[in-house]
C-alpha positions, 0 to 999 in steps of 0.5 A: 499499499502506498499513499501520497497527500499533497498541498499546493499554496500559490501566493497572489501574483500580478497578472496585469499592471496598468501603467497609467491607472493602478485601479485596473491592475489585476491580481490572481489570488492566493489559493491552496489545493489538496490532493491525494493518491492512493495505490494498493498492490495485489500481487503478480503485477496487478494494482489498484489506484485512485487520484483525487484532485483539489479535495477542498474544491478551491477556485481560482479568483481574479481581483482588480485594483488593491481590493482582495475581498471581492473577485472580479473573476472567479473560475471553478474547476471543482474536484476530480478523481481517477480510479483504475486498475493497472497491470505491470510486469 
């Protein structure tokens, strides 16, 4: 049996800087994403696996100007998962 739990944190980053008016600057908000991978070997090269992504369902958010409490754009990716059987010789 093996498992991997990962945490991805990305701090806010500038995505556009307006040279004449800072109200039009855009900033990608910080986010934390949680992922999990599990695998169980069954013998003779057979294994079961599951891969769970974005367990906390965190969306990407973009903010305009110096305001970081009301996003101007939100993109939801949702949670995804893959489950399968693998054979290796």
